[in-house]
KOLGU-35371 format. One record per residue (C-alpha): z, x, y; residue number from 1. Coordinates in steps of 0.5 Angstrom, whole numbers. Each point is the difference from the previous one (the first is absolute). Layout:
# KOLGU-35371
@w->Z&u->X&v->Y&num->NUM
...
# end
This chain:
# KOLGU-35371
@w->-21&u->-20&v->-41&num->1
@w->7&u->-1&v->-2&num->2
@w->6&u->-4&v->2&num->3
@w->8&u->1&v->1&num->4
@w->5&u->-5&v->1&num->5
@w->5&u->1&v->5&num->6
@w->7&u->-3&v->1&num->7
@w->-2&u->-5&v->6&num->8
@w->-6&u->-1&v->5&num->9
@w->-3&u->6&v->2&num->10
@w->1&u->1&v->8&num->11
@w->-3&u->7&v->1&num->12
@w->-7&u->2&v->-1&num->13
@w->-1&u->6&v->-5&num->14
@w->2&u->7&v->3&num->15
@w->-3&u->6&v->-4&num->16
@w->2&u->7&v->0&num->17
@w->-3&u->5&v->-5&num->18
@w->0&u->-3&v->-7&num->19
@w->5&u->-6&v->1&num->20
@w->0&u->-7&v->4&num->21
@w->6&u->-3&v->3&num->22
@w->1&u->-7&v->2&num->23
@w->6&u->-4&v->2&num->24
@w->2&u->-7&v->-1&num->25
@w->4&u->-6&v->3&num->26
@w->6&u->2&v->-4&num->27
@w->0&u->7&v->3&num->28
@w->-2&u->3&v->-6&num->29
@w->-5&u->6&v->1&num->30
@w->-4&u->2&v->-6&num->31
@w->-4&u->7&v->-1&num->32
@w->-5&u->-1&v->-5&num->33
@w->-4&u->5&v->-4&num->34
@w->-8&u->-1&v->3&num->35
@w->-3&u->3&v->-7&num->36
@w->4&u->-4&v->-5&num->37
@w->3&u->-6&v->5&num->38
@w->7&u->1&v->-3&num->39
@w->6&u->0&v->4&num->40
@w->3&u->7&v->2&num->41
@w->6&u->-2&v->4&num->42
@w->3&u->-6&v->4&num->43
@w->5&u->-1&v->5&num->44
@w->3&u->-4&v->6&num->45
@w->1&u->5&v->5&num->46
@w->2&u->-5&v->5&num->47
@w->4&u->-5&v->-4&num->48
@w->1&u->-7&v->-2&num->49
@w->-3&u->-5&v->5&num->50
@w->-6&u->4&v->3&num->51
@w->-7&u->-1&v->-1&num->52
@w->-4&u->6&v->0&num->53
@w->-6&u->-1&v->5&num->54
@w->-4&u->7&v->0&num->55
@w->0&u->6&v->-3&num->56
@w->-3&u->7&v->3&num->57
@w->-1&u->6&v->-5&num->58
@w->1&u->7&v->4&num->59
@w->-2&u->6&v->-3&num->60
@w->5&u->6&v->0&num->61
@w->-6&u->4&v->4&num->62
@w->0&u->-5&v->6&num->63
@w->7&u->1&v->1&num->64
@w->2&u->7&v->-3&num->65
@w->6&u->-4&v->-5&num->66
@w->1&u->3&v->-7&num->67
@w->-2&u->-7&v->-3&num->68
@w->-5&u->-5&v->1&num->69
@w->3&u->-6&v->4&num->70
@w->-1&u->-8&v->1&num->71
@w->2&u->-3&v->6&num->72
@w->2&u->-8&v->-2&num->73
@w->0&u->-5&v->5&num->74
@w->4&u->-7&v->-2&num->75
@w->2&u->-6&v->3&num->76
@w->8&u->-3&v->-1&num->77
@w->2&u->-6&v->2&num->78
@w->2&u->2&v->7&num->79
@w->-5&u->6&v->2&num->80
@w->-5&u->5&v->-2&num->81
@w->2&u->6&v->-3&num->82
@w->-3&u->7&v->-2&num->83
@w->2&u->6&v->-4&num->84
@w->-2&u->6&v->-4&num->85
@w->0&u->2&v->-7&num->86
@w->-3&u->5&v->-5&num->87
@w->-6&u->-2&v->-3&num->88
@w->3&u->2&v->-7&num->89
@w->6&u->-4&v->1&num->90
@w->-1&u->-6&v->3&num->91
@w->7&u->-3&v->-1&num->92
@w->4&u->5&v->5&num->93
@w->-1&u->0&v->8&num->94
@w->-1&u->7&v->3&num->95
@w->2&u->-3&v->7&num->96
@w->5&u->-6&v->2&num->97
@w->-4&u->-6&v->1&num->98
@w->-2&u->-1&v->7&num->99
@w->0&u->-7&v->3&num->100
@w->-7&u->-1&v->4&num->101
@w->0&u->-7&v->3&num->102
@w->3&u->-7&v->-1&num->103
@w->-7&u->-2&v->-2&num->104
@w->-4&u->1&v->-7&num->105
@w->-5&u->5&v->-1&num->106
@w->-7&u->-1&v->-4&num->107
@w->-2&u->7&v->3&num->108
@w->-1&u->6&v->-5&num->109
@w->3&u->7&v->4&num->110
@w->-4&u->6&v->1&num->111
@w->1&u->7&v->1&num->112
@w->-4&u->4&v->5&num->113
@w->-2&u->7&v->0&num->114
@w->5&u->1&v->6&num->115
@w->6&u->-2&v->-5&num->116
@w->1&u->-7&v->3&num->117
@w->1&u->-6&v->-4&num->118
@w->-3&u->-7&v->3&num->119
@w->2&u->-7&v->-3&num->120
@w->-1&u->-7&v->3&num->121
@w->4&u->-6&v->0&num->122
@w->-2&u->-7&v->2&num->123
@w->2&u->2&v->7&num->124
@w->-1&u->8&v->2&num->125
@w->-3&u->6&v->-3&num->126
@w->5&u->5&v->-1&num->127
@w->0&u->8&v->0&num->128
@w->5&u->3&v->-4&num->129
@w->3&u->7&v->-2&num->130
@w->-3&u->2&v->-7&num->131
@w->7&u->4&v->-1&num->132
@w->5&u->-5&v->1&num->133
@w->-5&u->-7&v->1&num->134
@w->4&u->-1&v->7&num->135
@w->-5&u->-4&v->5&num->136
@w->-2&u->5&v->5&num->137
@w->-4&u->-6&v->4&num->138
@w->-4&u->-6&v->0&num->139
@w->-7&u->2&v->1&num->140
@w->-3&u->-8&v->2&num->141
@w->2&u->-7&v->-1&num->142
@w->-2&u->-4&v->-6&num->143
@w->-6&u->3&v->-4&num->144
@w->-5&u->-4&v->-5&num->145
@w->0&u->6&v->-6&num->146
@w->3&u->5&v->-3&num->147
@w->-1&u->7&v->4&num->148
@w->-5&u->5&v->-3&num->149
@w->1&u->8&v->1&num->150
@w->-6&u->4&v->1&num->151
@w->2&u->7&v->2&num->152
@w->4&u->0&v->6&num->153
@w->-2&u->-7&v->2&num->154
@w->3&u->-7&v->-2&num->155
@w->-5&u->-6&v->0&num->156
@w->3&u->-7&v->0&num->157
@w->-2&u->-7&v->2&num->158
@w->2&u->-4&v->6&num->159
@w->5&u->-6&v->-1&num->160
@w->-6&u->-4&v->2&num->161
@w->-4&u->4&v->-6&num->162
@w->-7&u->1&v->4&num->163
@w->1&u->7&v->2&num->164
@w->1&u->6&v->-4&num->165
@w->5&u->4&v->4&num->166
@w->1&u->8&v->0&num->167
@w->6&u->4&v->1&num->168
@w->2&u->7&v->1&num->169
@w->5&u->1&v->-6&num->170
@w->4&u->5&v->3&num->171
@w->2&u->-3&v->6&num->172
@w->-1&u->-8&v->-2&num->173
@w->-4&u->-1&v->6&num->174
@w->-7&u->-5&v->0&num->175
@w->-6&u->4&v->1&num->176
@w->-5&u->-5&v->-1&num->177
@w->-3&u->-7&v->-2&num->178
@w->-6&u->-2&v->-4&num->179
@w->-2&u->-7&v->1&num->180
@w->-2&u->-3&v->-7&num->181
@w->-1&u->-7&v->2&num->182
@w->3&u->-3&v->-6&num->183
@w->7&u->0&v->-2&num->184
@w->1&u->7&v->-4&num->185
@w->3&u->-2&v->-7&num->186
@w->1&u->8&v->-2&num->187
@w->-3&u->7&v->1&num->188
@w->-1&u->6&v->-5&num->189
@w->-2&u->7&v->0&num->190
@w->-5&u->3&v->-5&num->191
@w->-1&u->8&v->0&num->192
@w->-4&u->4&v->-5&num->193
@w->-4&u->7&v->1&num->194
@w->-5&u->-3&v->5&num->195
@w->3&u->-6&v->4&num->196
@w->6&u->-2&v->3&num->197
@w->0&u->-8&v->1&num->198
@w->5&u->-5&v->3&num->199
@w->-2&u->-7&v->-3&num->200
@w->3&u->-6&v->4&num->201
@w->-1&u->-7&v->-3&num->202
@w->0&u->-6&v->4&num->203
@w->1&u->-7&v->-2&num->204
@w->-7&u->-2&v->1&num->205
@w->-2&u->4&v->-6&num->206
@w->-3&u->6&v->5&num->207
@w->2&u->7&v->-2&num->208
@w->0&u->5&v->6&num->209
@w->0&u->8&v->-1&num->210
@w->3&u->5&v->5&num->211
@w->0&u->8&v->0&num->212
@w->7&u->3&v->-2&num->213
@w->1&u->1&v->7&num->214
@w->-1&u->-7&v->2&num->215
@w->-7&u->0&v->3&num->216
@w->-4&u->-6&v->-3&num->217
@w->-6&u->2&v->-4&num->218
@w->-3&u->-6&v->3&num->219
@w->-1&u->-3&v->-7&num->220
@w->2&u->-8&v->-1&num->221
@w->-1&u->-2&v->-8&num->222
@w->-1&u->-7&v->0&num->223
@w->1&u->-5&v->-5&num->224
@w->3&u->4&v->-5&num->225
@w->7&u->-4&v->-1&num->226
@w->-1&u->-7&v->3&num->227
@w->5&u->-5&v->0&num->228
@w->-5&u->-5&v->-3&num->229
@w->-1&u->4&v->-6&num->230
@w->7&u->3&v->-1&num->231
@w->5&u->-5&v->4&num->232
@w->2&u->6&v->4&num->233
@w->2&u->7&v->-1&num->234
@w->8&u->2&v->-1&num->235
@w->0&u->8&v->0&num->236
@w->-3&u->6&v->3&num->237
@w->-7&u->2&v->-3&num->238
@w->0&u->5&v->-5&num->239
@w->-6&u->5&v->-2&num->240
@w->0&u->2&v->-7&num->241
@w->-7&u->4&v->-2&num->242
@w->-3&u->-2&v->6&num->243
@w->1&u->-7&v->-1&num->244
@w->4&u->-5&v->5&num->245
@w->5&u->-4&v->-3&num->246
@w->5&u->-6&v->3&num->247
@w->5&u->-5&v->-3&num->248
@w->-1&u->-7&v->1&num->249
@w->3&u->-7&v->1&num->250
@w->-4&u->-2&v->-6&num->251
@w->4&u->5&v->-5&num->252
@w->-6&u->4&v->0&num->253
@w->-1&u->8&v->1&num->254
@w->-7&u->0&v->4&num->255
@w->-5&u->6&v->-1&num->256
@w->-5&u->1&v->5&num->257
@w->-6&u->4&v->2&num->258
@w->2&u->8&v->1&num->259
@w->0&u->4&v->6&num->260
@w->-5&u->6&v->0&num->261
@w->5&u->6&v->1&num->262
@w->-5&u->4&v->5&num->263
@w->-2&u->-5&v->5&num->264
@w->5&u->-5&v->-1&num->265
@w->-5&u->-5&v->-1&num->266
@w->0&u->-6&v->-5&num->267
@w->-4&u->0&v->-7&num->268
@w->0&u->-8&v->0&num->269
@w->4&u->-6&v->3&num->270
@w->2&u->-4&v->-5&num->271
@w->5&u->-1&v->-5&num->272
@w->-1&u->3&v->-7&num->273
@w->5&u->-2&v->-4&num->274
@w->7&u->-4&v->0&num->275
@w->5&u->1&v->-5&num->276
@w->5&u->-5&v->-1&num->277
@w->8&u->1&v->0&num->278
@w->2&u->-5&v->-6&num->279
@w->6&u->-3&v->3&num->280
@w->4&u->0&v->7&num->281
@w->-2&u->-1&v->7&num->282
@w->-2&u->7&v->4&num->283
@w->-2&u->6&v->-2&num->284
@w->0&u->7&v->4&num->285
@w->-4&u->6&v->-2&num->286
@w->2&u->8&v->0&num->287
@w->-3&u->6&v->-4&num->288
@w->2&u->6&v->-3&num->289
@w->-2&u->7&v->3&num->290
@w->-6&u->0&v->-6&num->291
@w->-3&u->-6&v->3&num->292
@w->0&u->-3&v->-7&num->293
@w->3&u->-6&v->1&num->294
@w->2&u->-6&v->4&num->295
@w->7&u->-3&v->-1&num->296
@w->2&u->-7&v->2&num->297
@w->7&u->-3&v->-1&num->298
@w->0&u->-8&v->0&num->299
@w->5&u->-5&v->2&num->300
@w->2&u->-1&v->-7&num->301
@w->3&u->7&v->0&num->302
@w->-6&u->3&v->-4&num->303
@w->-3&u->7&v->1&num->304
@w->-7&u->1&v->-2&num->305
@w->-5&u->6&v->0&num->306
@w->-7&u->-1&v->0&num->307
@w->-5&u->6&v->-1&num->308
@w->-5&u->1&v->5&num->309
@w->-4&u->5&v->-4&num->310
# end
């Protein structure tokens, strides 16, 4: 486990692209860190003074056909939520002008669907953007409860009340399905390997629902993995690393729980198997690199941690 001090409170969850992790702070700084050494590769303020980085989304050049890997950055200024784009190897220089989204702040991570459309939420709406210019092309739906999740040509997001998972056609920006979760959705995540493609939706009462990549429910609702009594509530999307589920909690912990079998999507056990405390700060968020070797966390004191999962 390693840590690195930032210039202020971390306000975005770690974004991992190939061998680097990216995180933004309340002072508008974006850090690029080498995953192998933890050292700072580069820093920059792509939106300028007064902007708090809300979220960073990595975009592999294979998805968009661009020459270089890129990052979409969402930030909150004193008057609006904004979005811009930078090259992954130069976080200081925007590739597009900064675009105003809304007068309300954003706490949503942007996603790029296979159709090339960008989706990002604010406190009042879910926006669909043109990838090349980041100009909004429409409002898909009113207030959402979670960051959008792109899976192929579909996007999934929680409704404003949080108790339904919404499936959206990412080409047209139209809603094509609702799935009742009976409890507010905290976040969702996508897991894929050679045997399985699985959407994982974690809800506030500690249950984890699973769906096939086309949105079809598997019928599996795993109970009691992350209940509020044990964890104080979850604050981020569930993450699968080496078959083990991880979530960050309000008690400054990263929680690991029973693994999902890859073939029949069943759960090996339904109990918390490990709690990893994050030394200082308030809320943690998790992410993972493509090799699925690490779970990363950023706490409110501006320390980024990498915790080995094997």
